[in-house]
VEXDREN-2710 file (C-alpha; in Angstrom, 1 decimal):
% VEXDREN-2710
k/r/px/py/pz
1/MET/-110.5/-28.4/53.4
2/ASN/-113.0/-27.6/56.2
3/ALA/-114.0/-23.7/56.2
4/GLY/-112.7/-21.7/59.0
5/ARG/-109.7/-23.8/59.9
6/PRO/-106.3/-24.5/58.1
7/PHE/-105.6/-27.5/55.9
8/ILE/-104.9/-30.4/58.5
9/VAL/-102.3/-33.0/57.6
10/ALA/-102.3/-35.9/60.0
11/ILE/-98.8/-38.2/60.0
12/ASP/-99.1/-41.2/61.8
13/GLY/-97.1/-44.1/62.8
14/PRO/-95.1/-46.5/65.0
15/ALA/-92.2/-45.1/67.0
16/GLY/-89.1/-44.6/65.1
17/SER/-90.8/-44.2/61.9
18/GLY/-89.4/-40.8/61.2
19/LYS/-92.7/-38.8/61.8
20/GLY/-91.1/-35.8/63.5
21/THR/-88.4/-35.3/61.0
22/VAL/-90.7/-35.7/58.1
23/ALA/-93.4/-33.5/59.5
24/THR/-90.8/-30.8/60.7
25/ALA/-89.3/-30.4/57.2
26/LEU/-92.7/-30.6/55.4
27/ALA/-93.7/-27.7/57.7
28/GLN/-90.9/-25.6/56.7
29/ARG/-91.1/-26.6/53.0
30/LEU/-94.9/-25.8/52.8
31/ASP/-94.8/-22.9/55.3
32/PHE/-97.1/-24.9/57.5
33/ALA/-97.5/-24.8/61.1
34/TYR/-96.2/-27.8/63.0
35/PHE/-97.8/-29.3/66.1
36/GLU/-95.9/-32.1/67.8
37/SER/-98.7/-33.9/69.4
38/GLY/-96.4/-36.7/71.0
39/ILE/-94.4/-33.9/72.8
40/PHE/-97.9/-33.1/74.8
41/PHE/-97.6/-36.6/76.2
42/ARG/-93.9/-36.4/77.0
43/VAL/-94.4/-33.1/78.7
44/VAL/-97.1/-34.3/81.2
45/SER/-95.0/-37.6/81.4
46/TRP/-91.9/-35.7/82.5
47/ARG/-93.8/-33.4/84.9
48/ALA/-95.6/-36.5/86.2
49/LEU/-92.5/-38.4/86.9
50/GLN/-91.0/-35.2/88.5
51/LEU/-94.3/-35.2/90.9
52/GLY/-94.4/-38.7/91.5
53/VAL/-97.3/-39.2/89.7
54/ARG/-98.0/-43.0/88.3
55/PRO/-99.7/-43.8/85.0
56/GLU/-102.7/-45.4/86.8
57/GLN/-103.3/-42.2/89.0
58/ASN/-106.0/-40.7/86.5
59/ALA/-107.2/-37.8/88.9
60/GLU/-103.7/-36.6/89.3
61/LEU/-102.9/-36.9/85.6
62/GLU/-106.1/-35.0/84.5
63/ALA/-105.5/-32.1/87.1
64/LEU/-101.6/-31.9/85.5
65/ILE/-103.0/-31.6/82.1
66/ALA/-105.7/-29.0/83.1
67/SER/-103.1/-26.9/84.8
68/PRO/-102.0/-23.5/83.6
69/TRP/-98.1/-25.0/84.0
70/LEU/-98.8/-27.2/80.9
71/ARG/-100.1/-24.3/78.4
72/GLU/-97.2/-22.1/79.5
73/GLN/-94.3/-24.9/79.4
74/TRP/-95.4/-27.8/77.0
75/GLN/-93.9/-25.6/73.9
76/VAL/-90.8/-24.4/75.5
77/LEU/-89.1/-27.4/77.7
78/ASP/-86.1/-28.3/76.5
79/ARG/-86.6/-31.4/74.2
80/THR/-83.5/-33.3/75.2
81/LEU/-85.1/-33.8/78.5
82/LEU/-88.1/-35.5/76.9
83/ARG/-86.4/-38.2/74.7
84/GLU/-85.4/-40.5/77.1
85/GLU/-86.6/-44.0/76.7
86/HIS/-88.3/-44.1/80.1
87/ILE/-90.4/-41.0/79.3
88/GLY/-91.3/-42.4/75.9
89/MET/-92.5/-45.7/77.9
90/PHE/-94.7/-43.6/80.5
91/SER/-95.8/-41.7/77.5
92/SER/-97.4/-44.8/76.0
93/GLU/-98.8/-46.0/79.1
94/ILE/-100.8/-42.8/79.9
95/GLY/-101.8/-42.7/76.2
96/LYS/-104.2/-45.9/77.3
97/ASN/-106.2/-43.4/79.6
98/PRO/-109.5/-42.6/78.3
99/GLY/-109.7/-39.0/80.5
100/VAL/-106.2/-38.3/79.3
101/ARG/-107.0/-38.8/75.7
102/ALA/-110.3/-36.7/75.7
103/LEU/-108.3/-34.1/77.5
104/PHE/-105.6/-34.1/75.0
105/ILE/-107.9/-34.1/72.0
106/SER/-109.8/-30.9/73.3
107/PHE/-106.3/-29.3/74.0
108/VAL/-105.2/-29.9/70.5
109/HIS/-108.4/-28.4/69.1
110/GLN/-108.2/-25.4/71.2
111/GLU/-104.4/-24.9/70.0
112/ILE/-105.5/-25.3/66.3
113/SER/-108.1/-23.1/66.6
114/LYS/-105.7/-20.3/67.1
115/GLU/-103.3/-20.8/64.1
116/THR/-103.1/-18.4/61.4
117/ALA/-101.2/-20.4/59.1
118/LYS/-102.7/-21.7/56.0
119/GLY/-101.9/-25.5/56.9
120/VAL/-100.8/-27.3/60.2
121/ILE/-99.1/-30.7/60.2
122/LEU/-99.6/-33.0/63.2
123/ASP/-97.9/-36.1/64.0
124/GLY/-98.5/-38.8/66.4
125/ARG/-100.3/-42.5/66.8
126/ASP/-103.9/-41.7/66.2
127/THR/-103.8/-37.9/64.8
128/GLY/-105.8/-38.9/61.6
129/SER/-108.0/-41.5/63.4
130/ALA/-109.2/-39.9/66.7
131/VAL/-107.9/-36.4/67.0
132/PHE/-108.7/-35.2/63.3
133/PRO/-110.6/-38.0/61.7
134/ASP/-111.3/-35.5/59.1
135/ALA/-107.9/-34.4/58.5
136/ASP/-107.4/-33.2/54.7
137/CYS/-104.5/-35.2/54.2
138/LYS/-103.5/-38.5/56.1
139/ILE/-100.2/-40.1/55.9
140/PHE/-99.1/-43.3/57.7
141/LEU/-95.3/-43.4/57.9
142/THR/-93.7/-46.7/58.8
143/ALA/-90.5/-48.8/58.5
144/SER/-89.5/-52.3/59.7
145/SER/-88.7/-52.9/63.0
146/GLU/-85.1/-53.6/62.6
147/VAL/-84.6/-50.2/60.6
148/ARG/-86.3/-48.1/63.4
149/ALA/-84.4/-49.8/66.3
150/HIS/-81.2/-48.9/64.2
151/ARG/-82.4/-45.3/63.8
152/ARG/-83.0/-45.0/67.4
153/PHE/-79.9/-46.7/68.1
154/ASP/-77.9/-44.2/66.0
155/GLU/-79.8/-41.2/67.4
156/LEU/-78.8/-42.1/70.9
157/ARG/-75.0/-43.1/70.1
158/ALA/-74.9/-39.6/68.4
159/ARG/-76.1/-38.1/71.6
160/GLY/-73.5/-39.8/73.5
161/LYS/-75.6/-42.4/75.1
162/GLU/-74.4/-46.0/76.2
163/VAL/-77.0/-48.0/74.6
164/VAL/-77.5/-51.8/73.5
165/TYR/-79.3/-52.4/70.2
166/GLU/-81.2/-55.7/71.4
167/GLU/-82.6/-53.5/74.3
168/ILE/-83.8/-50.8/71.9
169/PHE/-85.2/-53.2/69.8
170/GLN/-87.2/-54.8/72.5
171/ASP/-88.4/-51.3/73.9
172/LEU/-89.6/-50.8/70.5
173/HIS/-91.3/-54.0/70.1
174/LYS/-92.9/-53.3/73.7
175/ARG/-93.8/-49.8/72.6
176/ASP/-95.4/-51.0/69.3
177/ALA/-97.6/-53.7/71.1
178/ASN/-98.8/-51.1/73.6
179/ASP/-99.7/-48.7/71.1
180/ARG/-101.6/-51.2/68.9
181/SER/-103.4/-53.0/71.7
182/ARG/-104.5/-49.9/73.6
183/PRO/-108.5/-49.6/73.8
184/VAL/-108.5/-45.9/73.3
185/GLY/-106.7/-44.2/70.6
186/PRO/-104.7/-47.4/69.5
187/LEU/-102.5/-47.0/66.3
188/GLN/-103.9/-48.1/63.3
189/ILE/-104.4/-47.7/59.5
190/ASP/-107.4/-47.8/57.3
191/ASP/-108.1/-46.8/53.7
192/THR/-108.2/-42.9/54.3
193/TYR/-104.4/-42.8/54.8
194/CYS/-101.7/-42.7/52.1
195/PRO/-99.3/-45.1/53.6
196/LEU/-95.4/-44.5/53.1
197/ASP/-92.9/-47.3/54.0
198/THR/-89.5/-45.6/54.4
199/SER/-87.7/-48.6/55.2
200/ASN/-85.5/-48.1/52.0
201/LEU/-85.7/-44.5/51.8
202/SER/-83.3/-41.8/52.8
203/ILE/-84.4/-39.1/54.8
204/ALA/-84.7/-36.7/51.9
205/GLU/-86.4/-39.3/49.7
206/ALA/-88.7/-39.7/52.5
207/ILE/-89.6/-35.9/53.0
208/SER/-89.9/-35.7/49.0
209/ALA/-92.4/-38.3/48.9
210/ALA/-94.6/-37.1/52.0
211/GLU/-94.4/-33.5/50.3
212/ARG/-95.7/-35.0/47.1
213/ILE/-98.7/-36.4/49.0
214/VAL/-99.5/-33.4/50.8
215/ARG/-99.2/-30.8/47.6
216/GLN/-101.6/-33.3/45.5
217/LYS/-104.2/-33.5/48.4
218/TYR/-103.8/-29.5/49.0
219/LEU/-104.2/-28.8/45.2
220/HIS/-107.2/-30.9/45.3
221/SER/-108.6/-29.1/48.2
222/GLU/-108.4/-25.8/46.5
223/GLY/-110.5/-27.1/43.5
END
């Protein structure tokens, strides 16, 4: 554990792998703070779409990220507004922007520096590879494309959305390709991560498996 900062847990993985569900539950079980980094991009995307800003308009996006509006609103906006598929696709597109990525990393470090909890859990695509490469614990959460598409399909149906599984699967496949091929902050795994495949695990089983990983790393960090 680095002196002067909380214990950092980075949970990365592709869309639909259950990062948010696992991270939220872990934060509650361990009494850690939870920083949902993916929401940052969705809030920026939601606001950009409201203002008519396109993914390739770098200056406008960077001005939006630097604005007081973002710091005031990013934690309080209604999350249901941010879960639409077009918001996710826009988020994936702006995630390729080097200027946006640099501002995002700076924003995260500023927010974490204010945190008083003993630990912080972050989830995203490159939390452990780019945002906090020296994180105390890194988990790469994944599942098969079919399982992730079914999870997303069931989630949207439960919210009353009329959706087609094949379209969800294709959107997921496109997002995976975008996330893995982008030149800045690509989705990737290396030997500093603990891999966790949840394809055949229930939600409770996935949370418990991740908790065991974090507790082992945390105990080790305390000597």
